[in-house]
N, C-alpha and C positions, 0 to 999 in steps of 0.2 A: 614511501614514496610519494611527488608532488602532485597534490590532485586540483584537477582543473573545478575552476568555480565555477566555468560555463563551459557546454558543448552546444552543437548545433548542427545536423538536428539534436535534440535528446533522444528521442522513440520513447517516448515515456507513456505507455499504453493505461496503468495504472497506480496511481501514489496514494496506496492505502497506509493512514494514521489511526489504528486501532489502542485505544483508551481502556482497561477496566477499572472499576471502581466498586465501593459499597456505598448504599445511600439509607438513609436515618428512615426513610417513607417507602411504602409500596410504589412500585414502578408507576400506574397508571397514574397515582398523586402526583409522583417526582415530575412526569410528562407535562401535566397541566400546568406545575410552579414554573420549571423551564419555561415553555412556550411565554406565560406573563414576562418573565425575567428578562426576556432577549428584546433587543431595539429593532428598528419598524426594517433593518437589512437582511432580518430573515423571512422567506417566508416558509411555511408550514403545508407538507404534502403528506397524504399517505399512500401506501402501494399493496396489493395483496402481496402477503407474505409470500408464497410459492416460487415468485420471477423477479426478488426484488438483484438489484446488482451485486451486491455485496451476500449472499446466500455462501458460497461456496467458502469464503472468507471465513465467515461464523463457523461453517459445517467443521472445516480445517483446523478453528481454535478451538471446537468442544463447546460452543454456547448451544445450548438447548432455547428453540423458536418453538413458542407455545401460543403466539398472535394470529389474530385474521388479518392484520396489517402492523406495514412498518412505516412505522413514525421518521420524519426525514422530514429537514429543515434546507432552505438553499437560498444560499448567495450569488450573486453575480458570478463567482469563481468556482465556488466549493459545494460538494454534496455532504451533510453532518448527518449520520443515521444514527439513533438512537434504540435502545434493545436493556433489556434489565439488566444490570450492572457492566453494561457496556457502549461505548463511544467510537463512530468507526467516522472520519473522515476521507474524503477523496475528490480529484480534482472534476471540474462539472465537464470539461472537455479537455483542451490544452493544458497540460502542467505546465504552472504560473510560477517554478522555483523556488526554492526555497525559502527564498529572502522576502516572499510577498505571501507564501503559503503560510510558515513558521506562525506571522502575524495575526492569519485569521482563528488560524489553530488556539493563540493565547486569547484571543479578544472571546472567543465563545467559551473557554472554559472559565476566564473570569468571569462572566455573567451569570454561567451553574453553580458559580463556588457565591458568589452574592445571594443564590437562596437561602443558604448555607443549610441544604440537607445533604452533601456529597462530604461522606466520612471519611473515606480513604481510595486513595488514587491506589492500585495494588497490582498492573501490569502495563506494561508499554508494549509496542508493536508496529513497525515500520517494514512496510512487503510492496518494494518498486518492480513493476514489472514493464522490462521495455520489449518490444514488437520490433524487429525485424522483415519485414516481406523480401520474401526472393533472393535472400542471403545466407548462405553456408556458416554457421558457426564456427568451422574450421577454420572461414577466412578472416574471420575477426576479432577471435578469442584465444585465450594461448591453453585452450581445452581440444586434448584428443583422444577421441571415443577407439577404442578397438580391445577385443578378444581374441580368444584360443586362436580363430580362424584368420589367419593371418591375411591371408588371400582376399579377401571379403572387405570390400569397404561401402560403410552403412551410409545410406543418405539419409535413413530420417531415423531419430533415436531421439530416447527422451533418458535424463540421467537427472537424478536425486541424489545428493550429501546432506546431510545433516550434521554440524562442528561446533563446537564451541569459540568463541572470537573474544576477547579479552572480559571473558567472563558471562557474556549473551549467548544463545542460541542460534543459531544459524541455520534455515535451512535452505537451499541453493537447487533449484529448479532450473536442469539447462532441456530444451526443446529445441530440435533441430528441424529446420523444412516438413515444419505438420501441415498436411494439405486442410486450407480451412474455405468455407464458400463464401466469396464475394458478389456484392451486387445480386443481393437474394429479394429484390423485392416483385420480379417474376422469376418464374421457371425458365422462361430462354433466356434472360439476360445473367445469369447466376454462370461463375466461373467458378475453377479452384485455384487458390494460391496460396503459394506455400511459403510460413509465418514459421522464421524462428521467433524463441523466447528466451529473455533472462529474467530469471524469477528468482528473487532474493527478500525472503523474510529473515527479517531480527528480531528477537524478543527478549525484550529484559522483563523479567517474572520474579526477581528476590525485592519487591521493592513494597513500603510500606509509608507513601505520604500521606498525611492530614491534610484539607483543604487548604489550611493558612501557610502550608509551608510549600505552595504553590512554586515557589522561585524554583528549586533545588529541583524539584518535578520537570518543572522547564527543562533544567539543564543536563538532567538525563534526557530528556526527548532531543535536544540538539544535538548531545554525542553520540546516540545513537544513529541520529541520520548520518555523523560524521564517519562512524562505522560502517555504515550502510554504502555509502560511497568509498570508503577505501577498499572495499568485497570485489563492487563493481568495477573499478577502473581498475584491479588489481587483475581483472579476468581481460580485457581488454588485451588484445595485442598492441604494440608501440603502433604499427605501421598502420591498421585500423584506426585509434584514438587519432592520428596525424589529419586524419583526413573529414573530421570531427569539429574541426576549428576551433580548438581549446582554448580555452583563457585561463590564464595562472592570474 
């Protein structure tokens, strides 16, 4: 199928890139070396570990977190979180497009590779979560949920599927019209809003790239992003896609 280069609005709530690695030195030392290696475009912060934004992603991926804080580097556009054997990237606010996001990821990786402390990159994951307020997924996707009681029309539901796509593991989650609180600054102005989500997580785990072979690793990252796009656009209905002002 023909894949758009851009849609508007893109509805992307999270664009999480997770890269796993092994290092020559313990994480506490590695963190200091990375801090010294990065240029002035990065700001370092840390957050208490129980409430950091990517916690569910790491728990889902099976990473054990044993630190009281989360080391985070922030640039103008993205957030980078370091953990033992894992690096995750996400956009700070709005999605900045892959053509802008990918160079940011590449730049950070090149600077940490320069420490000569990274041994191997051994896993890649891309997870995009798109959010659709007050939209029924059946009106915008090719997915239709039904079961034995054909007379029942489900308003709210969650669907999960795991499958292989071009040799990569894919975890697809569809959530339809989930009730969530909006405007919760005070109890009086909070309200319930129905949110639908398309959540696609694609994982490449059969890799073992030494840090000097970074170009092949980056090629795999680009390819995985292409696969993510193929899956996403194959889910959308043609009529809904036409409303998103696709540019090819």
